C-alpha positions, 0 to 999 in steps of 0.5 A: 639124489647122491646127498640124499641117500648120504643123508639118509645113511645117517638119518635113519639110523640116528632116528632109531638109535634115538627111539631106542636109547637108554634114558639114564645111567646103563650097566658097568662103565656108564656111570664112571664115564658119564662122570667123568666126561662131565667134570672132565676127569680121567677114566679107568685105563687106558684113560680114553682121552678123546672120548673124554674130551669129546664127551664133555662137549656133549655133556655140556652143551646140549640143554639135557641132562649129561647122561642123556647127552652122552648116550645121545652122543652114542647114538650120534657117533654110531649113526655116522659111522654107518654113513661112512660105512655107506661112503665106503661101499659106494667107492667100492662099488664104482672103482673095484674090478669085480671078477668078470666084465657081463652084458648088464650095466648097473646105474649108479642109483642101484649101486648106491641102493644097495650100498644104503642096504648093507649100511643099514644092515650094518646099523642095526645088526646086533653088536653095532646097536648095542653101542649106540644106545647107552654111553661107552668108548666104543660108539666112537671107536665105531665111528674111527674104524669106519672113517679110517676104512673108508680114507683108506680106500680114497687113497687106494683109487686117489690119482692125484690125492693119494698122498694126503689121504694117506696121512690123514689116514695115519692121523685118524689112526692116531685119534683111534689110539687115543680112543682105545688101543684096539686101534692097534688092529687097523695098522695091518690094513694101513701098511699094506695099503701104504706100500701098495700105493707108493711102490712106484715111488722113489725110495726117497719120497715113499719114506719121507710120505711114511714119515708124514703119516707116522707123524700124523699118527703121533700128533692123534696119539698126543692126546694122552698128554691130557691125562697127566696135565689134567690129573696133576689138577686134581679133577674129582675123578682122577683114575690112575693119578698119572701125574705121579710118575712116568710109571704110573701114566704108562701103567694106566695107558697100556691098561697093564692092569687087565693083562691078567684077563689076556691070553690067560684062559684057553677055555675062554679063548676057545668060548669067545672063539666060537662066539664070534662065529655063532653073532656072525648071523646076528650080525650079517642075517643069514642072507649075508652069510650065504653071500659072504663065502662068495664075498671072499672069492670076489674081494681075492680075485678083484683085488688083492691088496684090498683083500689083505688089508681087510682080511688081515684086520679081521684076523687080528681082530678075532685072534686078539679078541678071543684071548681077553676073558671079559663078559662084554667081549663082543663089543671087541668084534666089531672091527671084524664085523665091519669088515665082514659088512664090506665083504658081503657088500662086494659080493652083492655088487657081483650078484647084482651086476648079473641081475640087477633086480636083485639088489632089492633081496639085500634090503631084507638084511636091514628089515630082518635085523630091524625086527630081530635086534629091537626088543634086544636093543630097545632100552627106551624104558630100561631103567634097571641101573637107576632102579638099581640105584634107587632101591640100594640107596633106600634100603640104607638109613641117612649117614650110611657108610656102604662097602661094595664091589657091585660095580657093573649094577650100580656103583658106577652109576653111584659115582654119577648120581652122588657127585654129578646130580647131587643125590644121597650125598649122605652116603659114604661108598666103598668099593672093595675092589678100587681099595686095591689100588693106590689112586682110589685110597687117595681119592677117598681121603679127598672125598670123604676125609673123616673116614681117612682120618679114623684109620690112618695108620692102617690106610699108611701100613697098606699103602706101603705094601700096595704101592710095592705090588703096584711097582713091581718091587718085591712085595709080600701077597698075604701081608698085602690082603691081611693090611686090606681086611685090616684096613676096611674092618678098622674103618668098620669098627671106628664107624660103628655106633656112630653111622649105619654100616652095610656091605653087599652080599659079594663081600661076604662071598668074596672076603668073609673075614671082613665084618667076620665078628659082626652079624649080617642083618639083610635090609632091602639090596644090602646087608647092615652090620650089627652087634646084636641080632636086631630086627630088620629096619627096613619096612618091605610093604614100601620096597617098590620092585615093580620098575626093576621087574618091568626093566628086566623080565623081558631081557635074556642078557647076563647083566639083567639076569644077574640084576634079577638074580641079585634082587632075589638073592637079597630078598630071600636072605631077608625072608629067611632072617623073618622067619628066624626071627619069628615075623610072619607078618612082615615074612608074608609081605615079603613073600608076596613081593618074592613071588610076583617078581618070580612070577612076572618072569 
């Protein structure tokens, strides 16, 4: 029976996750991470070597498309994390010293049922489920977090094998670092359990064991050697080109370029702190929230070691994450939410020791989460990003050059569609913001050598100043920006008349000096550059928005709504252009599409 429940703690979540799995690329880094994993490349900082290596196996061994295989990997990893939480709860329910002895004896089956209900609650919590339906590094991180906590609990309660478990926890921590640097949040818990468990050991034995634990951690961290070794082989995706120098390597693995978003906005910190607490009911449900406060008391009274190990992890998670100004910050809170589920579990265990049949009350947590979050997390028919990509590329004529910074919506996906699936390889895509990194300029030379040859001197002048910026040498910011704009304008000028050239609207808004001498002709989801007031070439009667509309209209999150808003911005720009040109026939066709798109929402 115990083995069946362990299996169920994995099988039920993975079944739900697969049913709600994204069928294709999703927002933000999905396309890039899938491209990197499939081709054994180098991902964006901090590099994620463990994810890349594991992802390579998933992408290339399973029989389906690499992107679907990697989405399956997210589902599998998150489901295994649920199983590890179940195992942690089972140990705590058997070993944890509750507040007082009571007359009722709770059977092992009831303890296991309770652990199953709490672990299912975690499985279908809003933020957990979000990690399970499309490729990202956080699903693997959830697996490592829960595995680390499980091994620590095993070490704490083990009489004979605690040394082995402590060393193993160090190795898992090292693997965690090789996947995501937020694993540092787990260090206090590891230290608290280690020093508590070894307090009666002789000093020499204690520090010898500590060295073994640290050594095991470093063994996992050694996976970062993959980055310079693979980078030196010039893979297709070589973010950071970290083999160039030790400084480049450290700049990449420490995520130095993202530090501008850390501890830089007090208003954002307050909003993130508020968001953490606002999201708790969508993780634990209100039943869980009610018992959470009691759980703190139960845990503190039962074991101050376990209490401080887990609480320190949660506090560090919240303090760090609240000071990071990114739109998907909720995924950074998952470590704290794992801790909260353990606390609720102990409160529930204390309660059923008084009244055993109350175990079934906690079945409402997973049932409520499953019902409440199914629609939000069901990506099985969500083709927003693949449709956005299709509409962008259909807006472009053959052999086009597109300059864009719409990474979240289609640029990342384009990397996968172009380089992995081999679609629309006639298009040259230049990601404007990545041009601010030397490695990307070098990658463009490899991907699109003809572009590089046409403006070699402008690129070299820009790279000269950009290298100073990246190397923390004295630099002139205004000179970098002027050479940046000049380089892009030279690319445009050298190719105008030879190839159709397009921008996306974000370029016009953020860098008005780019292509400022050209007429902007809105066409689909792009803006074509022209030296005359050309007519719109795109046939809007064949511009099918139905699938994008269907994928976004019932989604309330920021990225889905922004997809709709940007789509409408493009359509209305074309409508205004038709009106300016006096083209009433095409204006009426487009107006009908806009009205249909608006009304469906």
